[in-house]
N, C-alpha and C positions, 0 to 999 in steps of 0.2 A: 200440620201448620196451615192456617187458612190463607186465602188469597191476599187478604189485607196485610197480614204480617209479612208475607213474602214481598209484597210491593214495598213495604217500609224498609225491609232489610236490603232490597235491591237499591232503593233510593239512598240509604246510608252508605252503601258500598260505593255507588257512583260519586256521591259527594266526597268521600274520602279520597278516591282516586283523582277527582278533579282538584282537590286542595293539594294533594301530593305533587301532581303535575305542575300546578300553579306555583307551588313553592320552589320546585326545581327551576321553573322558568325565571322566577324572581332572583334566584341565587345566581343563575347564569348571567342575568342582566344587571348584577350589582354594579353601581356606578363607581368607576375608578377615577379620581381626580388627578390630572397630570399637569403640574405647574411648569410654566415656561416664561421666559422674559419675551417682551414683544419683538417682533422682527423674525429673523430666520428660525430661531429656536422654537417659537410659537407656530410658525408655519409648518415646520417639519412635524411638530407634535400633532397639529391638525391632520396631516396626512396619515400619521400613525393611528390616530383615533378612527379615521375612516376605514383604514385597513383592519383594525381591530374589531370594528363592527361586522365586518365580513367573517370574522372568526368567532363571533359570538360574545365579544366583550364590549361593554358600554364604557367608552372613555371620554371624559369631559375635560377640555383643556381650560386651565385657569391661567390668565395672562398677568404678568407682574411687570412694573416699570423700573425696578431696581434690582440689585444683586444680593441683598440680604434677606428680604421678606420671603422669597421662595423657600429658603432653607428653614427660616423660623416657622413658616406655615407647615412645613413638612414635620418639623420636630414637634409642633403643637397638635398634629393630627388633622389640621384643616384641609390638607391635600394628602394624596397617597404616594406620589412620586413627583420628581422634578427632573428637568433636563435643561441645563443652561450653563454649567460650570465645569471646570477641570477638577480632577481629583485633589490636587494640592489646596485649591480654594475650599473645597468641601471639608477636607480634613482640618484646615485652619478654623473654619466656622465651627466645627464640632468641638474642637479644643477649647475655643474661646467661650462657647456658650454651653459647655457640658451636655452636648447633644449626641445621641446615639444614632448616627446616620452613617450609611454605607453605600458605596457604588455597587450596582448589580449588573451593569453593562456599559457598553460605549454606544455613543449616538452619531455624532458628526465631528468633523475636524474643522477648527477655526485657526488656521496656521498663521503665525506672524511671518512676515517676509521682508526682504531688502528690495526696495523699489527705486527705479531711476528712469529719468527722461533723457539722460546723457550718456550712460554706458549700458551695455548689454551683457556683461560678464564681470564677476567680482575681480577677475585678474586684470580688467582694464580700468579699475578705479585708480585715478591719478594720485601722486603724491601730494599731501596737503589737502586732500578732498574734504569738502564740508559734509558732515553726516548729521542728519537730523534724527533724534530718538525721542521717545516719550518722556515727559518730565515727572510722571508719577513713579514712586519707588518700585512697584512690582513690574510694570511693563518696561521701565527703564532698564532694569537688571535683566529682563528677559531679552531686550534688544541687544544688550552687550553680550549676553550669552550666545546669541545668533551670530553676531559679528565675530566672535571667537571661533565658533564652529566653521564659519566661512574662511578662516585663516587670516583675518584682518588685524586682530588683536589677540593678546594673551591675557587671560584671567587666572588668578591663583587656584580657583576651583569652579566647578559647575554649580554656581549659585545665583539664582534669580534675584537675590537682593543685592547683587553687586552694583557698585557705582563707578563713575568715571575715575574716581580716585583710586580704585582697586586695580586698574589696568596695569599690567606688569610690563607689556611690551606693545609698541605702536609703531611698527616699522614703516608704515606709509604716512606717518605723522598726520593722521586723521584729525580734523577739527570738529569737535562735537557741538551741536546746537540742541538744546533741550526745549521742547515745545509741548504744548497741550496736545494730547493724542489726536483730537479732532482736526487740528490744524495741519497735521503731517502731510495729507494728500496734497494740499495747496502749496506746501513748501517745496515740492519737487522742482518748481521753476527757479528756485533760489539756491538749492543745495545740489550736490552731486548724487547723493543717495539718501534715502529715508527709510527707517525701520517702522513698519506699520502693521498694526493688528488687522485681521481679516474684516471685523465689522466696520472699520473706518476705510478699508479698501472698497468695501461695497458701497457705503454711503458717499464716498468720494468719487465713485464712478471709475475707478482704476481698472486697468485690464491686466489680470494676472499674467497672462501669457506674453504680453507685449512689454509690460513695465516691470514684472517681477523677475529679478535676477537670482534670488536665492531665498528658498522657503525652509521653514522648520521641517524636520523629519516627521513623517507621519506617526512615529511612535513617541514623539515628544509629549511628556505628560501635560505640559501647559497648553498644548494644541488640541488634546483629545477631550471632548465633552462626554460626561458620564451621565448615566441615568441613576438617580439616587432614590433610596428608600430608607425607612427607619430600620435600623439594624435588625430589630425583632422580626421584621417582615421580609427580610431579604431573600428568604427561600419561598415566599408565597408563589404558588403556581402561576396565577394570573399575572403577577407582576413580572415574573420570569418570562412569560409569553410575550409581554409587551416589549421586554428587552430584545427579544428575538425579532419582533416585528420591525424594529428600527433598522434591521439588516435584511428585511425582505426585498424582493426584486421590485415590488411596487414602490417602495420607499426610495430605493436606489434610483429608479427612473424619475421619480418626482424631483429628487435633488438635482439630478442632471439636467432635467428640462427647466427647472426653476432657476438654478444658480450658475450653470454653464461653467463649472470648474472652480468658481470662487469658493464654494463650500462642497465638500465631498464626504461620503460616508466614512465613518471611522472603521477601522479593521478590528 
């Protein structure tokens, strides 16, 4: 074999190796689109994307401004994952839209709590106290569930669709005031206690440690945000790796430094 043929063979081999390595590199850097709603969910997702880059994954965060579009985008294949909702919300969307979506991990806790500027313990809530709760069906029922768990009222069952009319026992003769969820932080000056979701605790500038007197349990399904994927992709190794990154020490530190206890990592 002459020198020219040897050179051509060597060049072909080098080209093949280069293409192979290039292809591997492109596969490792495949873009993963992670959807999240604006605010804390997107901020945590950005921290996850940064940590994922350190582990060889390219994650791009796609922000949404409502609670329906992220699941629709996931179902349609416009994004690969999303993080902004609890599992009951995900299941409800999937059932209503015939979408094959599944949770593949937990992310952060957004706990509802009982807040007050007048009392520091649920045992000190006076007879006839005014109680503000959200006026939307889901969060209103969730608030009543929390009041029941705090021992203030009795409901027939653990149902987040419960209404004031479903209350079976009200030993402290609580007076309920139903308000728009965004108004609840401001209502504390006019009521004895208010039941508030964490997003409005944050936007209202409330202090969880000073004003929070009773919080949802860390295992409460309505408090735990999940990482969702299309069901057919739930075992994807890269997606599972991202689910693990949400629990990495770097992310836990980011959450602690950024939110000072209002938001905590899910377990």
